[in-house]
Short mmCIF file of the C-alpha atoms (twelve columns), coordinates in Angstrom:
data_MODEL
# 
_entry.id   MODEL 
# 
loop_
_atom_site.group_PDB 
_atom_site.id 
_atom_site.type_symbol 
_atom_site.label_atom_id 
_atom_site.label_alt_id 
_atom_site.label_comp_id 
_atom_site.label_asym_id 
_atom_site.label_seq_id 
_atom_site.Cartn_x 
_atom_site.Cartn_y 
_atom_site.Cartn_z 
_atom_site.pdbx_PDB_model_num 
ATOM 1   C CA . MET A 1   25.110  10.608  -35.876 1 
ATOM 2   C CA . ILE A 2   21.933  11.179  -33.997 1 
ATOM 3   C CA . SER A 3   21.535  13.492  -31.488 1 
ATOM 4   C CA . ARG A 4   19.557  12.533  -28.786 1 
ATOM 5   C CA . PRO A 5   18.252  15.020  -25.830 1 
ATOM 6   C CA . SER A 6   19.841  14.488  -22.360 1 
ATOM 7   C CA . ILE A 7   17.784  12.543  -20.139 1 
ATOM 8   C CA . HIS A 8   19.208  14.391  -16.869 1 
ATOM 9   C CA . SER A 9   18.492  17.760  -15.960 1 
ATOM 10  C CA . PRO A 10  21.174  20.388  -15.081 1 
ATOM 11  C CA . ASP A 11  20.916  19.487  -11.315 1 
ATOM 12  C CA . GLY A 12  21.654  15.774  -11.892 1 
ATOM 13  C CA . GLU A 13  18.077  14.520  -11.676 1 
ATOM 14  C CA . VAL A 14  16.762  12.248  -14.370 1 
ATOM 15  C CA . ALA A 15  14.141  14.110  -16.526 1 
ATOM 16  C CA . VAL A 16  10.947  12.091  -17.497 1 
ATOM 17  C CA . ASP A 17  9.402   13.714  -20.674 1 
ATOM 18  C CA . GLU A 18  5.661   13.519  -21.308 1 
ATOM 19  C CA . ARG A 19  5.663   10.699  -23.608 1 
ATOM 20  C CA . SER A 20  7.544   8.585   -21.385 1 
ATOM 21  C CA . ARG A 21  5.097   9.386   -18.348 1 
ATOM 22  C CA . ARG A 22  2.043   8.627   -20.354 1 
ATOM 23  C CA . ARG A 23  3.466   5.434   -21.510 1 
ATOM 24  C CA . GLU A 24  4.270   4.389   -17.958 1 
ATOM 25  C CA . ASP A 25  0.941   5.653   -16.772 1 
ATOM 26  C CA . ASP A 26  -0.731  3.446   -19.618 1 
ATOM 27  C CA . TRP A 27  1.110   0.333   -18.499 1 
ATOM 28  C CA . PHE A 28  0.111   0.811   -14.895 1 
ATOM 29  C CA . LEU A 29  -3.604  1.247   -16.016 1 
ATOM 30  C CA . GLN A 30  -3.148  -2.145  -17.857 1 
ATOM 31  C CA . ASN A 31  -1.517  -3.929  -15.210 1 
ATOM 32  C CA . GLU A 32  -2.228  -2.679  -11.602 1 
ATOM 33  C CA . LYS A 33  -5.109  -4.839  -10.616 1 
ATOM 34  C CA . LYS A 34  -2.835  -8.124  -11.776 1 
ATOM 35  C CA . LEU A 35  -0.220  -6.537  -9.706  1 
ATOM 36  C CA . LEU A 36  -2.420  -6.105  -6.893  1 
ATOM 37  C CA . GLU A 37  -3.984  -9.576  -7.133  1 
ATOM 38  C CA . ASP A 38  -0.354  -10.849 -7.359  1 
ATOM 39  C CA . SER A 39  0.740   -9.009  -4.211  1 
ATOM 40  C CA . ARG A 40  -2.196  -10.442 -2.479  1 
ATOM 41  C CA . LYS A 41  -1.723  -14.208 -3.377  1 
ATOM 42  C CA . ALA A 42  2.183   -13.636 -2.350  1 
ATOM 43  C CA . ARG A 43  0.755   -12.307 1.115   1 
ATOM 44  C CA . GLU A 44  -1.730  -14.813 1.851   1 
ATOM 45  C CA . LYS A 45  0.954   -17.723 0.824   1 
ATOM 46  C CA . ARG A 46  3.352   -16.051 3.503   1 
ATOM 47  C CA . GLU A 47  0.589   -15.624 6.234   1 
ATOM 48  C CA . ALA A 48  -0.333  -19.560 5.541   1 
ATOM 49  C CA . GLU A 49  3.385   -20.450 6.073   1 
ATOM 50  C CA . ARG A 50  3.518   -18.244 9.165   1 
ATOM 51  C CA . ARG A 51  0.505   -19.801 10.741  1 
ATOM 52  C CA . ALA A 52  1.780   -23.399 9.926   1 
ATOM 53  C CA . ARG A 53  4.904   -22.817 11.867  1 
ATOM 54  C CA . GLU A 54  3.152   -20.945 14.930  1 
ATOM 55  C CA . THR A 55  1.093   -22.942 17.465  1 
ATOM 56  C CA . GLU A 56  -2.564  -22.225 18.569  1 
ATOM 57  C CA . GLU A 57  -1.308  -21.154 21.890  1 
ATOM 58  C CA . GLN A 58  1.309   -18.819 20.773  1 
ATOM 59  C CA . ARG A 59  -1.463  -16.995 18.188  1 
ATOM 60  C CA . ASP A 60  -3.618  -16.797 21.548  1 
ATOM 61  C CA . LYS A 61  -1.074  -15.305 23.445  1 
ATOM 62  C CA . LEU A 62  -0.103  -12.745 20.988  1 
ATOM 63  C CA . ARG A 63  -3.283  -11.867 20.564  1 
ATOM 64  C CA . ARG A 64  -4.264  -11.303 24.085  1 
ATOM 65  C CA . LEU A 65  -1.499  -9.043  24.200  1 
ATOM 66  C CA . HIS A 66  -1.594  -7.078  20.978  1 
ATOM 67  C CA . TRP A 67  -5.239  -7.130  20.186  1 
ATOM 68  C CA . MET A 68  -6.359  -3.738  19.154  1 
ATOM 69  C CA . LYS A 69  -3.690  -1.791  20.322  1 
ATOM 70  C CA . CYS A 70  -1.711  0.905   18.656  1 
ATOM 71  C CA . PRO A 71  1.648   -0.154  17.357  1 
ATOM 72  C CA . LYS A 72  3.033   3.615   17.639  1 
ATOM 73  C CA . CYS A 73  1.830   4.349   21.173  1 
ATOM 74  C CA . GLY A 74  0.237   1.062   22.679  1 
ATOM 75  C CA . HIS A 75  -3.304  2.749   23.305  1 
ATOM 76  C CA . ASP A 76  -6.648  1.292   22.149  1 
ATOM 77  C CA . LEU A 77  -7.426  1.249   18.442  1 
ATOM 78  C CA . LYS A 78  -11.285 1.861   17.426  1 
ATOM 79  C CA . THR A 79  -12.542 0.499   14.258  1 
ATOM 80  C CA . GLU A 80  -14.182 3.187   11.585  1 
ATOM 81  C CA . ALA A 81  -15.493 2.898   8.227   1 
ATOM 82  C CA . LEU A 82  -13.526 4.594   5.611   1 
ATOM 83  C CA . GLU A 83  -15.433 4.604   2.152   1 
ATOM 84  C CA . GLY A 84  -16.872 1.187   2.954   1 
ATOM 85  C CA . VAL A 85  -13.616 -0.223  4.351   1 
ATOM 86  C CA . GLU A 86  -13.367 -0.999  7.942   1 
ATOM 87  C CA . VAL A 87  -9.960  0.526   9.226   1 
ATOM 88  C CA . ASP A 88  -8.241  1.182   12.786  1 
ATOM 89  C CA . ARG A 89  -7.667  4.134   14.149  1 
ATOM 90  C CA . CYS A 90  -5.782  5.049   17.285  1 
ATOM 91  C CA . SER A 91  -7.726  6.643   20.064  1 
ATOM 92  C CA . PHE A 92  -4.866  8.717   21.389  1 
ATOM 93  C CA . CYS A 93  -2.265  9.714   18.562  1 
ATOM 94  C CA . GLU A 94  -5.014  8.969   15.799  1 
ATOM 95  C CA . GLY A 95  -2.758  6.985   13.864  1 
ATOM 96  C CA . PHE A 96  -4.647  5.421   10.939  1 
ATOM 97  C CA . PHE A 97  -3.723  1.708   10.363  1 
ATOM 98  C CA . VAL A 98  -5.032  -0.819  7.848   1 
ATOM 99  C CA . ASP A 99  -5.102  -4.867  7.819   1 
ATOM 100 C CA . ALA A 100 -3.520  -6.647  4.949   1 
ATOM 101 C CA . GLY A 101 -5.729  -6.268  2.008   1 
ATOM 102 C CA . GLU A 102 -7.686  -2.891  3.188   1 
ATOM 103 C CA . LEU A 103 -5.035  -0.761  1.474   1 
ATOM 104 C CA . GLU A 104 -5.811  -2.240  -2.034  1 
ATOM 105 C CA . GLN A 105 -9.477  -2.181  -1.133  1 
ATOM 106 C CA . LEU A 106 -9.430  1.527   -0.734  1 
ATOM 107 C CA . PHE A 107 -6.965  2.048   -3.704  1 
ATOM 108 C CA . LEU A 108 -9.382  0.214   -6.175  1 
ATOM 109 C CA . LYS A 109 -12.317 2.255   -4.906  1 
ATOM 110 C CA . LYS A 110 -10.654 5.392   -6.306  1 
ATOM 111 C CA . GLY A 111 -10.709 6.662   -10.020 1 
ATOM 112 C CA . VAL A 112 -7.866  5.951   -12.144 1 
ATOM 113 C CA . ARG A 113 -6.588  9.607   -11.854 1 
ATOM 114 C CA . GLN A 114 -7.153  9.440   -8.204  1 
ATOM 115 C CA . ARG A 115 -5.061  6.200   -7.793  1 
ATOM 116 C CA . GLN A 116 -2.384  7.439   -10.041 1 
ATOM 117 C CA . SER A 117 -1.868  10.792  -7.846  1 
ATOM 118 C CA . PHE A 118 -2.143  8.613   -4.581  1 
ATOM 119 C CA . MET A 119 0.881   6.453   -5.746  1 
ATOM 120 C CA . ARG A 120 2.717   9.479   -6.873  1 
ATOM 121 C CA . ARG A 121 2.338   11.239  -3.633  1 
ATOM 122 C CA . LEU A 122 3.254   8.006   -1.698  1 
ATOM 123 C CA . LEU A 123 6.214   7.231   -3.839  1 
ATOM 124 C CA . GLY A 124 7.509   11.154  -3.646  1 
ATOM 125 C CA . ILE A 125 7.583   11.520  -7.652  1 
# 
């Protein structure tokens, strides 16, 4: 019988060995651009479907009510450049907001190691 090391640590967490982490990193390096592109296409399809259901009058009314307003506190948003990408920052609570596609643009401007580090921090792993 072959003895295999437990994948669970003493505290019950799943332990990930360095080889598995490297394989996972390699997979993401090879597939991240395709995943981001597929995500962008799916988002654009959902946006087109929503636009088809909404009348121009409804869109204009919503735009007048919410244009450049902070979703957290309701104050005005100001546009600023971050690494060549225009993002919105609240003038009151200083919240940072990105439009569809802007996070992907920022993400792709980073080096491979920076992207991995960013995603791990974001996902808490």
